[in-house]
Each structure stands twice: as structure tokens, then as C-alpha cells.
C-alpha positions in Angstrom: 221.4 248.8 92.6 223.2 245.5 93.1 222.9 243.0 90.3 223.6 239.3 90.6 223.9 236.7 87.8 222.6 233.2 88.5 223.8 230.3 86.3 222.5 226.8 86.9 224.5 224.2 85.0 225.0 220.5 84.5 227.9 219.0 82.5 228.8 222.2 80.6 232.6 221.6 80.3 232.6 222.8 76.7 230.8 226.1 77.2 230.8 227.3 80.8 234.1 229.1 80.5 232.8 231.1 77.6 229.6 231.9 79.5 231.5 233.2 82.5 233.9 235.3 80.4 230.9 237.0 78.8 229.6 237.7 82.4 233.0 239.3 83.3 233.0 241.3 80.1 229.9 243.3 80.9 230.0 247.1 80.4 228.0 247.3 83.6 229.9 244.8 85.8 228.0 242.2 87.8 228.2 242.6 91.5 227.9 238.9 92.0 228.2 235.8 89.8 226.7 232.7 91.3 227.0 229.3 89.6 225.0 226.2 90.8 226.7 223.0 89.7 224.0 220.4 89.7 226.0 217.2 90.1 228.2 217.6 87.0 230.2 214.5 86.2 232.5 216.0 83.5 235.2 218.7 83.9 232.7 221.5 84.8 233.8 221.5 88.6 237.5 221.8 87.6 236.7 224.7 85.2 234.7 226.5 87.8 237.5 226.2 90.3 239.9 228.0 87.9 237.9 231.2 88.5 238.7 231.2 92.2 236.9 233.9 94.2 235.7 235.7 91.1 232.6 233.7 91.3 230.5 231.9 93.9 230.0 228.2 93.3 227.3 226.2 95.0 227.7 222.5 94.4 225.0 219.8 94.5 226.7 216.5 95.0 224.2 214.5 93.1 222.2 215.8 90.1 218.7 216.7 91.0 217.4 216.0 87.5 215.5 219.3 87.2 217.0 222.8 86.5 214.5 224.4 88.9 216.1 222.7 91.9 219.4 224.3 91.1 217.8 227.7 90.7 215.9 227.3 94.0 219.1 226.6 95.8 221.0 229.4 94.0 218.4 231.9 94.9 219.0 231.4 98.6 222.6 232.6 98.1 221.7 235.6 95.9 222.4 239.0 97.5 221.5 241.4 94.6 218.5 243.7 94.4 218.2 242.3 90.8 219.2 238.9 89.6 219.7 238.0 86.0 219.3 234.3 84.9 221.2 232.6 82.1 222.3 229.1 81.2 225.8 227.5 81.0 225.4 227.2 77.2 224.7 230.9 76.8 226.8 234.0 76.1 225.5 237.4 77.3 225.9 240.4 75.1 228.4 242.9 76.7 225.5 245.4 77.3 223.1 242.9 78.8 223.3 244.0 82.4 223.5 247.7 81.3 220.2 247.3 79.5 218.6 245.4 82.5 219.8 248.1 84.9 218.3 250.9 82.7 215.0 249.1 82.5 214.6 248.6 86.2 215.8 252.1 87.1 213.6 253.9 84.5 210.5 251.8 85.2 210.2 251.0 88.9 206.8 249.3 88.4 208.3 246.4 86.3 208.9 243.1 88.1 210.9 241.4 85.4 212.7 241.9 82.1 212.7 239.4 79.3 215.7 239.7 76.8 216.2 238.9 73.2 217.6 235.5 72.4 219.8 234.8 69.3 221.2 231.4 68.1 224.9 231.0 67.9 225.7 230.2 64.2 226.7 226.6 63.5 224.8 224.9 60.6 221.5 224.8 58.7 219.6 223.7 61.8 220.8 226.6 64.0 220.0 228.9 61.1 216.5 227.7 61.0 216.3 228.2 64.8 217.4 231.8 64.3 214.5 232.2 61.8 212.1 230.8 64.4 213.5 233.2 67.0 213.0 236.1 64.7 209.3 235.1 64.2 208.8 234.5 67.9 210.4 237.8 69.0 210.2 240.4 66.3 206.6 239.5 65.7 205.0 237.6 68.6 206.8 239.1 71.5 206.7 242.6 70.0 202.9 242.2 69.9 202.8 240.8 73.4 204.8 243.7 74.7 202.1 246.0 73.3 199.3 244.3 75.3 201.6 244.0 78.3 201.6 240.3 78.6 204.8 238.5 77.6 204.2 234.8 77.1 207.6 233.6 78.5 210.6 235.2 80.1 213.6 233.3 78.5 215.4 231.1 80.9 218.7 232.2 79.3 217.9 235.9 79.1 215.8 237.1 82.0 216.1 239.3 85.0 213.9 239.8 88.1 213.5 242.0 91.2 214.8 239.7 93.9 212.3 240.7 96.6 209.3 240.4 94.3 210.5 237.0 93.0 211.0 235.6 96.5 207.6 236.9 97.6 205.5 235.6 94.7 207.4 232.8 93.0 207.4 229.3 94.5 209.5 226.5 93.1 207.3 223.5 92.6 209.5 221.4 90.3 206.4 220.0 88.5 207.2 221.2 84.9 210.2 221.0 82.6 210.0 224.6 81.5 210.4 226.6 84.7 210.8 229.9 82.9 207.2 229.6 81.5 206.0 228.6 85.0 207.6 231.8 86.5 206.0 234.0 83.8 202.5 232.6 84.5 202.9 233.2 88.2 203.9 236.8 87.6 200.8 237.3 85.4 198.8 235.8 88.2 199.8 238.7 90.4 199.3 241.2 87.7 203.0 242.1 87.8 204.5 244.0 84.8 207.1 242.3 82.6 209.1 244.3 80.1 210.5 242.9 76.8 213.8 244.5 75.9 215.1 243.5 72.5 218.4 245.2 73.2 219.1 242.9 76.2 220.6 240.2 74.0 222.0 236.7 74.7 223.4 234.1 72.3 222.5 230.5 73.1 223.8 227.3 71.7 221.0 225.5 70.0 221.2 221.8 69.0 223.1 221.2 65.8 221.8 217.6 65.2 218.3 216.5 64.5 218.3 214.1 67.4 219.2 216.8 69.9 216.8 219.2 68.3 213.9 216.9 68.6 214.7 216.3 72.2 214.9 220.0 73.0 211.6 220.7 71.2 209.9 217.9 73.1 211.0 219.6 76.3 209.9 223.0 75.3 206.6 222.0 73.8 205.9 219.4 76.4 206.6 221.9 79.1 204.3 224.3 77.4 201.4 221.9 77.7 202.3 221.1 81.3 202.1 224.8 82.2 198.9 225.3 80.4 197.2 222.5 82.4 198.8 223.7 85.6 197.6 227.3 85.2 194.1 226.7 83.8 192.7 228.8 86.6 194.7 231.7 85.4 194.0 231.1 81.8 190.3 231.0 82.4 190.4 234.7 83.6 189.7 237.3 80.9 193.2 238.7 81.0 196.2 238.8 78.7 197.3 235.4 79.9 194.1 234.0 78.3 194.9 235.7 75.1 198.4 234.3 75.1 197.3 230.8 75.8 195.1 230.9 72.7 198.3 230.3 70.9 198.0 226.6 71.9 194.7 226.4 70.0 196.3 228.2 67.1 199.2 225.7 67.3 196.8 222.7 67.3 194.8 224.0 64.4 197.9 224.8 62.4 199.7 221.6 63.2 196.7 219.4 62.3 196.2 221.4 59.1 199.8 221.1 58.0 199.9 217.3 58.7 196.5 216.3 57.4 196.1 218.5 54.4 198.5 216.5 52.1 196.6 213.4 53.0 193.3 214.9 51.7 194.3 217.3 49.0 197.8 217.4 47.7 197.1 220.2 45.3 195.8 222.5 48.0 198.9 221.5 50.1 201.2 222.6 47.3 199.3 225.9 47.0 199.9 226.4 50.7 203.6 225.5 50.6 204.5 227.8 47.8 203.4 231.0 49.6 205.1 229.8 52.8 208.3 229.3 50.9 208.0 232.9 49.8 207.4 234.0 53.4 210.5 232.0 54.5 212.5 233.8 51.8 211.4 237.2 53.0 212.2 236.1 56.6 215.7 235.0 55.5 216.4 238.3 53.8 215.1 240.2 56.8 217.2 238.1 59.2 220.3 238.4 57.1 220.0 242.2 57.1 218.8 242.8 60.6 221.0 240.2 62.3 223.9 240.4 59.9 223.8 236.7 59.2 224.4 235.7 55.6 223.8 232.0 56.4 220.1 232.8 56.7 220.1 233.7 53.0 221.4 230.2 52.2 219.3 228.0 54.5 215.9 229.7 54.5 214.5 227.0 52.0 214.9 224.4 54.8 212.8 226.4 57.3 209.5 224.9 56.1 210.9 221.4 56.9 211.6 222.5 60.5 208.1 224.1 60.7 206.6 220.7 59.7 208.8 218.9 62.2 207.8 221.3 65.0 204.1 220.6 64.1 204.6 216.9 64.5 206.3 217.3 67.9 203.6 219.8 69.0 200.9 217.2 68.4 203.0 214.4 69.9 203.5 216.3 73.1 199.8 217.3 73.2 198.9 213.6 73.0 201.5 212.6 75.6 201.0 215.4 78.2 197.3 216.3 77.7 195.7 213.0 76.6 197.9 210.4 78.3 198.9 212.7 81.2 202.5 211.5 81.3 204.9 213.4 83.5 208.4 213.9 82.2 211.2 215.7 84.1 214.9 216.1 84.0 217.8 218.1 82.6 218.2 218.3 78.9 221.9 218.6 77.9 222.4 218.3 74.1 225.8 217.7 72.6 227.9 220.9 72.9 230.1 222.3 70.3 232.9 224.8 71.0 231.8 228.1 69.5 233.5 230.1 66.8 235.2 232.5 69.1 236.3 234.7 66.2 232.8 235.5 65.0 231.7 236.1 68.6 234.5 238.5 69.3 233.5 240.5 66.2 230.1 240.9 67.9 231.9 242.5 70.8 231.7 239.5 73.2 234.8 239.0 75.3 236.0 235.4 75.3 239.2 233.6 76.4 241.9 232.8 73.9 
């Protein structure tokens, strides 16, 4: 089995070297590493050139404005039986490809594998993102794997059978969350997706509120875009319909969270107190299971992030569903050079 890694990137000078070093440090070496540089205007091209013939680089002279264009071009150069996808701001666990290979060899019927995403530690905001990842993966994706319908294959931690992907997936560039679009299309063909929580990647989440809000607008806005696009699929009595009910849950919860204090502040306080207790339990669980003591410190801030997410969720519903605005383009938040020492202690190989 030949395994390729596909990395689309745009202006990733602060992180792309770390991403590539993690690809070289795999316990199951990649047979091919392909980077698509989508019109970077920083030092990304020069950094990629340092790796010489260790990697294949496809350069787009002028930025396309949408990550899916870079992926579409990159796929035409992929030669592996399996290709893993990740981002230029992501570091793959040393056993990522090993886990992917085991999954595809042991279960020939699966078409794709979705991995487990963790947030690289930085500050209180990335700690809250890690708590959200724990809820989304240890609870929601675990349940989704039981019913056999994963909601989304992470764009920074996914792998596909190349022949199946080329046969059934068309790049249409009409959403800003192409990973969710791919997942819906696989469900449309009743193809099996496996969730492997041991296929881990670490991603750099926004460390400022401004970048965080922009990223959530992209994720949540793209979610609404895909729901509207795949209404035909959602209307079928399948697992995709069950998963899409999360949008109704999100609407109800967001409206409840925002409107309740306007109508009954006492009831709102009675709701917040149990939620704080839930966040505390979540922080303790995360600190133990992910070995991150910062989650014990910052869990009290998680309800604030939940409230912020609810506001953005409703904002994007109004913008995409009601006003039917179309928004596309790369989202590149401010990058921060990672703490290489802490990453090495996790067994990830990084340059000095």
C-alpha cells in the first residue's frame, strides 16, 4: 500500500517547516509528500525549497482564494493508493500514518478515515478550544461512529482511498468548509467512514479573539452552506439526516442561551451554575486524559466561549440561510511559533 500526504498551504512561513518535519518523523514513512503552495507571498516558497527532492511542490502563481482549488490540483499529482490530508498549521502524531494504514488494511470496506484533532497549547483560548474538541470527539464523534455516520472528516486529519475519492468526489468550490462537503458526498454514496481516535493531529488554533471569531465564522458559515447544498441528502431517512439535526439543536440551544437572560435572569443563573459544574468536570477529564494541566486552570472561561459560539452560530444562520450571502476565501489567522519542547515530549519530531 502506497500512502501519500497532501498539504495545501497559503502563507505558512511560521509553521510549514514543523508540519513537514512531523511528516518525515512518521513511524510508517510516507511514500510521497506533496505540498500545494497556493500563491504564498511570504517566505513559504523559500522554506519549501529547503527540502529539495524530499517533497513534491506544486505552485499556484496567484492565490485562488479557496483551499479546495489547491486540493483539487494536488490530487492530480497524487500517486498513492491512500492519501492523507492535513494543513500547513498542523503537526501529525508520529503514528498517524501507521494508524491509517492499519485501518485501511484491516477494513477493506472503509472509504475514508477521520482522525482525532488536538489543539496545540498556547493560552486560555486554545485551552477552551481543546475542551470543545473533547466534547465534539469524545462524545459526539464517538456516538456518530456507533451509528456509522461521522459528521465531518477533519480537513487536518483525514485519509481517503484515492480511487474512491476520484470516482465519487467532485470539487465544486462552492463552500468554505470543503471537508464537510467531502463527507456529505461520501454519505451520499453510502460509503463507510471510520473514526480513529488514535490517528492524532495537533493543530494551531487562533490565540486571539479576533482570529477566533473569524475562524468560527468560517466553520459555522460553511456548515450552513453545506446543509443547504445537501438538502436532498439530508431529506433521506439516513444517518446524514440524524447528523444534520444538530443544526436544529444548535439553533434551539443558541436562541435559548442568548434570549433566556433577557426574559428570566434567575432561570439563566440556574442554568449557568450547572453548566459551570459540567465545564469543571470537562476540565478535570481533559487534564487527565490529555495530560494538559492548563485545562484545570482555564475551564471557568469555557462557558464564555460557548456563549460566543452561540452568537456566531446565529449570525451565520442569518447571513447564509436568511440573507443567502456567499463568502469564500482562505482563512489564515496569525501564526505563533509552537513550543517545540512540549511537542517533542509528546514524541513529535521537530527541527532544532
